[in-house]
C-alpha positions in Angstrom: 0.0 0.0 0.0 2.8 2.4 0.8 4.4 1.9 -2.6 1.0 2.7 -4.3 0.8 5.9 -2.3 4.3 6.9 -3.3 3.5 6.2 -6.9 0.4 8.3 -6.5 2.5 11.0 -5.0 4.8 11.0 -8.1 1.7 11.3 -10.3 0.4 14.2 -8.2 3.8 15.9 -8.2 3.6 16.0 -12.0 0.0 17.2 -11.8 0.9 20.1 -9.5 3.8 21.1 -11.7 1.5 20.9 -14.8 -1.2 22.9 -13.0 1.3 25.7 -12.1 2.4 25.8 -15.8 -1.2 26.0 -17.0 -1.6 29.2 -14.9 1.4 30.8 -16.4 -0.7 33.1 -18.6 -2.8 34.4 -15.6 -2.3 37.9 -14.3 -1.8 36.3 -10.9 0.6 33.5 -12.1 3.0 34.0 -9.2 0.2 33.2 -6.7 -0.6 29.9 -8.6 3.1 29.0 -8.9 3.3 29.4 -5.1 0.0 27.4 -4.4 0.9 24.5 -6.7 4.6 24.7 -5.9 3.9 24.1 -2.2 1.8 21.1 -3.2 4.5 19.7 -5.5 7.1 20.1 -2.8 4.9 18.5 -0.2 4.3 15.6 -2.6 8.1 15.1 -3.0 8.5 15.3 0.8 5.8 12.7 1.2 7.8 10.3 -1.0 10.9 11.0 1.1 8.9 10.7 4.3 10.3 14.1 5.5 7.2 16.0 6.7 5.2 15.3 9.9 1.5 14.4 9.5 0.4 17.7 11.0 1.9 19.7 8.1 -0.1 17.8 5.5 -3.3 18.2 7.5 -2.7 22.0 8.0 -2.1 22.3 4.2 -5.3 20.4 3.6 -7.3 22.8 5.8 -5.5 25.8 4.2 -6.3 24.6 0.7 -10.0 24.2 1.7 -10.0 27.7 3.1 -8.5 29.2 0.0 -10.9 27.2 -2.2 -13.8 28.8 -0.4 -12.2 32.2 -0.8 -11.9 31.6 -4.6 -15.4 30.0 -4.9 -17.5 31.9 -7.5 -20.6 33.8 -6.5 -22.5 31.6 -8.9 -21.1 28.2 -9.7 -21.6 27.6 -13.5 -19.4 24.6 -14.0 -15.9 24.5 -15.6 -16.7 24.4 -19.3 -16.0 27.6 -21.3 -19.1 28.8 -23.1 -21.6 27.6 -20.6 -21.7 30.6 -18.4 -19.9 33.8 -17.3 -16.2 33.3 -17.9 -15.3 34.9 -14.5 -17.5 32.4 -12.7 -16.0 29.5 -14.7 -12.4 30.6 -14.1 -13.1 31.0 -10.3 -14.8 27.6 -10.3 -11.8 26.0 -11.9 -9.4 27.6 -9.5 -11.6 26.5 -6.5 -11.8 22.9 -7.7 -8.1 22.8 -8.3 -7.6 23.9 -4.7 -10.0 21.2 -3.5 -8.0 18.6 -5.3 -4.9 19.9 -3.5 -6.8 19.7 -0.2 -7.9 16.1 -0.8 -4.3 15.0 -1.8 -2.8 16.7 1.3 -5.4 15.1 3.5 -4.6 11.7 2.0 -0.9 12.3 2.6 -1.6 13.4 6.2 -3.7 10.3 7.0 -1.2 8.0 5.3 1.8 9.5 6.9 3.2 7.6 9.8 5.2 10.5 11.3 3.9 12.4 14.2 
């Protein structure tokens, strides 16, 4: 099971790097580099078993909080052309942050360190 989680962490490291790259054309690209960069680094540190459980759980809670901050006034999905582009962009950002939160929670619960 531990090897499966480490393999999953490698996959998510790639996802987080890709997500940061996909935000490179945003006006707030630096913010998204930071958000996804932290997640990528945390994934690598999960593989190396270098972070305590509490750090992952704090990151998970933090990502949920930021997701609520970015949540659009009116959720209209994530498909362009099916609503207001601002709501769709904010919905995509919030869902990406929720993915980060779920992954960090998974790392936290799977981590054996105190």
